[in-house]
C-alpha positions as CSV (number, residue, x, y, z in Angstrom):
1,M,23.2,3.6,1.9
2,A,25.7,2.4,-0.7
3,V,26.9,4.8,-3.4
4,I,27.0,3.9,-6.9
5,L,29.6,4.8,-9.3
6,W,28.3,4.4,-12.8
7,G,30.6,2.2,-15.0
8,V,32.4,0.8,-12.1
9,A,29.8,-0.5,-9.6
10,R,28.4,-4.0,-10.2
11,C,25.4,-5.9,-8.7
12,A,26.4,-7.8,-5.6
13,L,24.3,-10.7,-6.7
14,T,24.9,-10.9,-10.6
15,D,28.1,-9.1,-11.0
16,K,26.6,-7.3,-13.8
17,L,27.9,-3.7,-14.2
18,L,25.2,-1.3,-13.1
19,E,23.7,1.2,-15.6
20,E,21.6,4.4,-15.1
21,T,18.8,2.5,-16.7
22,D,18.5,-0.3,-14.2
23,D,16.3,-0.5,-11.4
24,I,18.5,-0.9,-8.4
25,V,18.0,-1.3,-4.6
26,C,20.8,-0.2,-2.3
27,F,21.2,-1.4,1.3
28,P,22.2,0.2,4.4
29,P,25.3,-1.1,6.4
30,F,23.4,-3.7,8.3
31,A,25.6,-6.8,8.6
32,T,29.0,-6.2,10.2
33,D,30.1,-9.9,10.5
34,F,31.8,-11.4,7.8
35,D,30.3,-14.7,8.4
36,D,26.7,-13.5,8.2
37,P,25.2,-14.8,5.1
38,L,23.8,-11.4,4.5
39,Y,27.1,-9.8,4.6
40,L,27.2,-9.8,0.7
41,Y,24.3,-7.2,0.9
42,H,25.9,-4.9,3.5
43,D,26.2,-1.3,2.2
44,N,25.9,-2.9,-1.3
45,C,23.6,-2.4,-4.4
46,V,21.9,-5.2,-6.4
47,L,19.6,-5.1,-9.3
48,R,16.0,-5.1,-8.1
49,E,14.9,-7.9,-10.3
50,A,17.8,-10.1,-8.9
51,F,16.9,-9.1,-5.4
52,D,13.3,-10.0,-5.8
53,R,14.4,-13.7,-6.8
54,C,17.3,-14.2,-4.5
55,E,17.1,-16.9,-1.8
56,H,17.8,-14.5,1.1
57,H,15.1,-12.2,0.1
58,E,12.8,-12.4,3.2
59,A,15.9,-12.4,5.6
60,I,17.1,-9.3,4.1
61,L,13.7,-7.4,4.3
62,A,13.4,-8.6,8.0
63,R,17.2,-7.2,8.6
64,F,16.3,-4.1,6.7
65,H,13.0,-3.5,8.7
66,E,15.1,-3.8,12.1
67,F,18.0,-1.8,10.8
68,M,15.5,1.1,10.1
69,R,13.9,0.7,13.5
70,Q,17.3,1.0,15.0
71,C,18.4,4.0,13.1
72,C,15.1,5.8,14.3
73,A,15.6,4.7,17.7
74,T,19.2,6.0,18.0
75,R,18.8,9.4,16.2
76,P,17.6,12.1,18.7
77,S,16.3,14.2,15.9
78,W,14.0,11.3,14.4
79,H,10.8,9.8,15.6
80,L,8.8,6.6,14.6
81,F,5.2,7.7,13.7
82,L,3.9,4.3,12.5
83,D,5.6,0.8,12.4
84,E,3.7,-2.1,10.7
85,D,4.7,-5.3,8.8
86,E,4.4,-3.5,5.6
87,Y,5.2,0.2,6.4
88,M,7.0,2.4,8.5
89,V,6.7,6.1,8.9
90,E,9.4,8.2,10.5
91,W,9.7,11.9,10.7
92,G,12.5,14.3,12.0
93,G,15.8,15.7,10.5
94,M,15.1,18.8,8.6
95,S,11.1,18.5,8.6
96,T,11.5,15.2,6.7
97,I,8.8,12.6,6.4
98,R,10.2,9.1,5.4
99,L,7.9,6.3,3.9
100,V,9.3,2.9,4.4
101,F,8.0,0.0,2.2
102,T,9.5,-2.8,4.4
103,N,8.2,-5.6,2.2
104,H,10.4,-4.0,-0.8
105,A,13.4,-2.5,0.9
106,F,12.2,0.8,-0.5
107,T,12.0,4.4,0.9
108,L,10.6,7.8,-0.2
109,D,11.7,10.9,1.8
110,V,9.5,13.9,1.5
111,Y,10.4,17.4,2.8
112,Q,7.5,18.6,4.7
113,P,6.9,21.7,2.3
114,N,6.7,19.3,-0.6
115,W,4.1,17.0,1.2
116,R,1.0,18.5,-0.5
117,A,2.4,18.0,-3.9
118,F,3.4,14.4,-3.0
119,R,-0.1,13.8,-1.7
120,R,-1.8,15.2,-4.9
121,A,0.1,12.7,-6.9
122,F,-1.1,9.8,-4.7
123,S,-4.6,11.2,-4.9
124,Q,-4.6,11.6,-8.4
125,A,-3.2,8.2,-9.2
126,S,-6.1,6.7,-7.0
127,R,-8.6,8.5,-9.2
128,T,-7.1,8.3,-12.6
129,G,-4.7,5.4,-12.5
130,T,-1.5,7.4,-13.0
131,S,0.5,10.3,-11.6
132,T,3.9,11.8,-11.6
133,C,5.3,14.4,-9.4
134,Q,8.6,16.2,-9.2
135,I,9.9,16.8,-5.7
136,G,13.4,18.5,-6.0
137,N,15.7,16.3,-8.0
138,R,13.3,13.3,-7.5
139,T,10.6,12.3,-9.8
140,I,8.1,10.0,-8.4
141,S,5.7,8.0,-10.7
142,I,2.7,5.9,-9.9
143,Q,0.8,3.4,-12.2
144,V,-2.2,1.8,-10.7
145,G,-3.1,-1.5,-12.3
146,Q,-5.8,-3.9,-11.7
147,D,-3.8,-6.1,-9.4
148,E,-0.7,-4.3,-8.7
149,V,0.5,-0.8,-8.3
150,Q,3.8,0.2,-9.7
151,I,5.7,3.0,-7.9
152,S,9.0,4.3,-9.2
153,R,11.4,7.1,-8.4
154,L,14.0,8.7,-10.2
155,D,17.0,10.6,-8.7
156,R,18.8,12.9,-10.4
157,S,22.2,14.2,-8.9
158,T,23.9,17.6,-9.9
159,D,26.3,15.9,-12.1
160,G,23.5,14.7,-14.4
161,T,23.7,11.0,-13.4
162,A,20.5,9.4,-12.2
163,F,19.5,6.6,-9.7
164,R,16.3,4.7,-10.3
165,D,14.2,2.1,-8.5
166,R,10.8,0.7,-9.1
167,I,8.5,-1.6,-7.0
168,L,5.1,-3.5,-7.4
169,I,2.8,-3.4,-4.5
170,S,-0.4,-5.3,-4.2
171,Q,-3.9,-3.7,-4.2
172,R,-4.3,-4.4,-0.6
173,E,-0.9,-2.6,0.1
174,W,-2.0,0.4,-2.0
175,E,-5.2,0.7,-0.1
176,R,-3.3,0.5,3.4
177,L,-0.7,3.2,1.9
178,L,-3.5,5.5,1.0
179,E,-4.9,5.2,4.7
180,I,-1.4,5.8,6.0
181,L,-1.0,9.1,4.0
182,K,-4.3,10.2,5.4
183,E,-3.2,9.4,9.0
184,V,0.1,11.5,8.2
185,D,-2.2,14.5,7.1
186,E,-4.4,14.4,10.0
187,K,-2.0,13.4,13.0
188,L,1.7,13.7,12.1
189,L,1.6,16.9,10.1
190,P,0.2,18.9,13.2
191,K,2.5,17.2,15.6
192,M,5.4,18.2,13.2
193,D,4.1,21.8,12.9
194,K,3.9,22.1,16.7
195,A,7.4,20.6,17.1
196,S,8.6,23.2,14.4
197,K,7.2,26.1,16.4
198,A,8.7,24.9,19.7
199,R,12.1,25.0,18.0
200,R,11.7,28.7,17.1
């Protein structure tokens, strides 16, 4: 994914100087042809609000989804657990579970030992309407509204700078996400435990 240098990096769409308080989506290097209309987004960052309104929005999401599939397929240490129109779940690396919100170009990586805290946050949000959890240098916040659910992440680096992004998903997407998290609990975690034991 693209790296942001605060005070230097600009939104690829609006040319606005990116600030730490902005919601930003960063794209992987998914277009290597200069003539590709999506090359503007290749390994680049844009303001989330600008991305959600841009003319190439759907094409970018399709390219993002395909890129994430290919990455998983070509990295021996990563495995695909679930691939749907709206979500992907990958696992591997150093015992990491990656949730990919393919309709939003948004990802959440959770190290397996932190999974229970992560799950508690989502369970609490489904009961009370709001929740926040701290996982390493990342803060994940959830606010459940009547029609939409806001999920935000704030990543802090060791130099004190921060990267933030925030998405709104529909109630239908939220309900499916909760089902997927349960599937991870019941099917993926035992598989990861088994793979971990086999490596020892």
